[in-house]
N, C-alpha and C positions, 0 to 999 in steps of 0.2 A: 504493500500500500504506500502511496506517496506520502511525504511528510505533511502532517496536519490535514490529511484528507478526511472528508466528511461524507456521510451517506454511503450507499452501496451501488455498485454497478452490476446490472443484469445483462449478460452478454449472450447474444445469438448473432454471431458475426454475419454480415457486416453492420448489424444494428446493435447499439448499446443504449441501455436505459440507465440514467443516473437518478436514483431515488433519494430525495432529501426530505427529512422530517424537520419540522419547525425551522424552515429555511431562513426566517427573518431574525431568529434569536442569535445574538452575538454579532449581528451585522447591522447595527443601528446607525452607523455613520457612513457618509459617502466615501467610496474608495476601499471599503472593507469587503473582502471577498471570501467565498467558500471554494475550496478546491476539491475536485473529484478524485477518487482513487484512479490509478493508472488503468487504462484499458488497452488491450492489445489486439491488433488484427494482423493478418498474414498476407504478404505479397511476394511471389517468387521464392517461396520457402523462407522468407525473412520475417521475423517478428518486428512489427512497428508499433511503438508505444505512443499513446496520446493521453492528455488529460484536459479537463475543462475547468475554467474559473467562472464563477457566477458572482456578480456584484449586485446584491438585492437592492441597495440604495443608489446604484449607478457608480460608474468608475470615476466620474468627476462631477463637480457641482451642477453643471448644466444638464446632467443626466439623472438627477436625483429622483425624478418621477418615473424612471424607467429601470428595468433590469438590464445590466450589461453582461454579455456572454462572450467568452473567448476560448478558442481551441488552441492548444499548444502541441507541437510535434517536433521531434528531432529528425534532422535530415531533410531532404528535398523530395516532395511528393507532388503528384498531380492526382486529383481525386474529385469524384462527385460527392458533394456534401449536402445532407439535409438535416436541419434542426427542427424538431417538433417539441413544443412545450405543452405538457398535459397538466391538468389540475388534479386535485385529490381524488376525483371520480374517474380518472383515466380518460377524460375528454380532451381532445386536442383543441387548444385555444390559439395557437400560433404556429405557423410553418414557414420556413425559409429554405430554399433550395438553390445551390449553385452548381453548375456543370463545369467540369474541367478546370477546377480551381487549383492554383499553384501555391504551395507552401514551401518556404525555405528557411529552416532553422529559426522560426519566429512564431509569434502568436498572430491569430487572425480571428476576427469576430465583429461584434457590434457594440458600440457605445450605447445605442438606444435600441435594444433588441425587442422589448415589448413593454408597454405601459404597465406600471404596477397595478393600476386600478382594474386592469382586465383580468388579473388572476387573484386579486385579493377580495375577499368577501367584504361587503359594505360595513359589517360590524366588527369582524375580527380577522386576523391573518389566517390563511389556509394552513392546515397542519402539514400538508405534504405537497411537494411539487416534483414532477418527473420531467426530466429533459432527455429526449431521445435523439441520439446522434447516429445517422446512417452514413458510413464512410466507405465508398467503393473506390479503391485505389486503382488508377490506370497505369501509373509508373512511380518508381521510387528509387532514390539513390542516396546512400548514406554518405554525407558530405565528408566525413572523416575517414571513410573506408575502413571502419573498424567493425569487426564482427563481435557484437556484445557478448555472444555466448562464450567467446574465448577469454573474456576479461574475468579475472578472478572475482569471486563474490566480495572479498575484502576490499579490492580496489573500487568496485562499483559502489559499495557502501560509502567509501571515503568520498567519492565524487558527489554522491547524493547529499552527504552531510555538508560538504563545502558549499554546494549550491543553496542548500537550506539556510546556511549561515549568512550567505550573501543576501538572500531574500529578506533577511531581518532588517537590513539597512533601509529597505523601502519604507518601513514604519517610522523612520526618523524624519521623513519629509513631513513638514508641517508639525513637527513635534515642538510643543510650546515649552517643554521643560529644558531640553538640552540645546536647542537651536540658538545661534548667536547673531543672526542677521535676518532681515526680512527683505524679500524681493517683491516689488509691487508692479503688476502688469494689468492694464485695463481696469485699474481701481481695485484689483483683488490682491491681497497679500499672501505670500507663501513664506513660511519660516524654514530656513535651511542652515546648514553648517558651513561656515567659510572655508574650513580646512579641506573639505571634500571638493567644493567647487574650485578652489584655488589650485588644487592638484589636477583637476580635470581640464581647466581652461586658464591659459595665461591672461586672457582678457578679464575674467573674473578676478584673478589674483591682482591685476593692476587696479581694478575698481576698488578693491578692499584696501589698497595701499594709498589711495588718493582721496581728495575731498569730494569724490562723486558720491560717497556715502554720507547720508544725513546723520551726523553724529548723535544728536540728542535721542532720536528714535531708533538709531541703528538700522536704517533702511536704505535700499538702493532702488531707484525708480528705473524700470526697464521699459523703454518706450518703443523699441524696435521689434518686439516679439509679442505675439498674442499669448494670453495666459495658457491656453491649451498646449501650444507649442513649447512654451517655457516649461510646463509641467513634464512633458516627455523628455526634454533635454535634461532636466534635473534628475528624472527617474533613471536615465541612462548613466548619468554621472555617479549615482549612488549604487546602482545594481547591474548596469550593462544591459538592461531590458528596455524595450520600447513597446508601448501598447498601440495597436491599430496602426502600424507604420505605413501600410499601403495608402491610407487616407491622408496622411500628413507628411509623406516623404519629401515633397517639394519644399514645403515651408520649413521643415526640420533641417533639410540640407542647407538652406540659406542661413538659418540661425546657427548651425554648426560651423559654417564658414566664418560668420561674423565673430564667433566666440572661440575660433581656432580649436575646435574639438574635432580633430582630423579623423579619429576612429569612427565617430558618429556620422560624419559626413560621408565616409566610405560606405558605411552600411546603408545609408539613404540612397547613395548612388547605385549600389547593387540592386536595391529594391526598385528603383526607377528603371534600370536596365531590364528588369524582369517584366515590368508593366508597360513599357513603351510600345506603341503600336502605330499603324498608319493614321489612325484618327487623332492621336494626341502628340505625334512626333514633333511638330513644329515648336510648340512651347517648351517641350523637353530639350530640343536642340538649342534654343536660345538660352535656357537656364544653364545647360551644360557649358556653353561657350562663355557665359558671363562669370561662372564660378569655377572655371578650370576643372571640370569633371570629364576627363579625357575618354574614359571607357564609355560613359553615357553618350558623349558626342559621337564617338565612332559608331556605336550601335544605332544612333538616330540617323546618321548619314547612310548607313547600310540599308535601313528601312526605307528611306526616301528613294534611294537608287532602285530598290526592289519594287517599290510601288509608285514609281515616278508619275504615271498617268493620273493616279488618284491624288497624290499629295500636291503636285504642282498646280492643280486646279482649285485648291483651297485658298480662300482670300488672304489668309495669313502668310501664304508663301511669298507674296509680293512685298510684304513688309519686312522680310528678313534683311539683316545687314548685308551689304555687298560682299564682305569678306566671307560670309557663310555661303553665299551664292557661288563664289569662286571655288570653295572646297567641295561643294556639291557637284559642280561642273567637272572638276578634276576626277571625282569618283565615278561619274557617268562615263567619261572618256575612258578611264581605266577599265571599266566593265566591258565596254565595246571592244577593247583590244584583246580581252581574254577569250 
């Protein structure tokens, strides 16, 4: 069972039901989550492990009237995913399906999965909630090329314990007892530890060493990042994790560039490389060029060359800087020579 897992998983692969009793107890604040036991499915004779996290009061303040739900997986998979949420009577109250969804060493899910009022009785909280996850994997690759079965049980336990210890640092975000500075974005204050941010970002370190910090209240005003983006940047600094990265990768990459968090920027770039397509390639190309993301830029130009008839007819194509036109033309010429 995963560390701090709650409830039970009933498995009839590829469908898994996570049954949670009293799911609101102990999760009375925004950002507090319940974690499922690990559930396992098989692809090409390999065991692939998943787990779910449910935030009964939402993952962030703007989602407090919703349940937030995220799926975590190690490795890179492509799968058809269906989430069903059932009430205590076993009745389906919400269903979401995605075909051919790609996951890569990250979490994926919904900040606003379902409104709380749709599954809570008008007078009292339901006693039981069931989340059914159907996961039909079409492809899988273990990014570390490690056969988990060959790892000793002792080593696996050590890894799990280390990850569990790192996860504890997430609880220090907005901790009023030990935090020593407040960051304010969009009028919302976030309590953090200077030592963690200073180690993660030389820009934050410089802020804390200059008079950009309002001494009396020990606060720093952040005017160039939205609160949600700042929260994920801080979460990464504390734990190395990012929630819902697909939805915020562009904004987060810009923020990571501004604050010289190169590891975070690299993760965002890889996410955008995975999500770029002929329909969104032009803004991705401009972003990659502006913030020196060479891998994303290369991938974007390859897509433009491959889908030139479609992309060049988009109105945004005529607004590209001339230097990018030149690079696209050279790529087209090179393709014709091959």
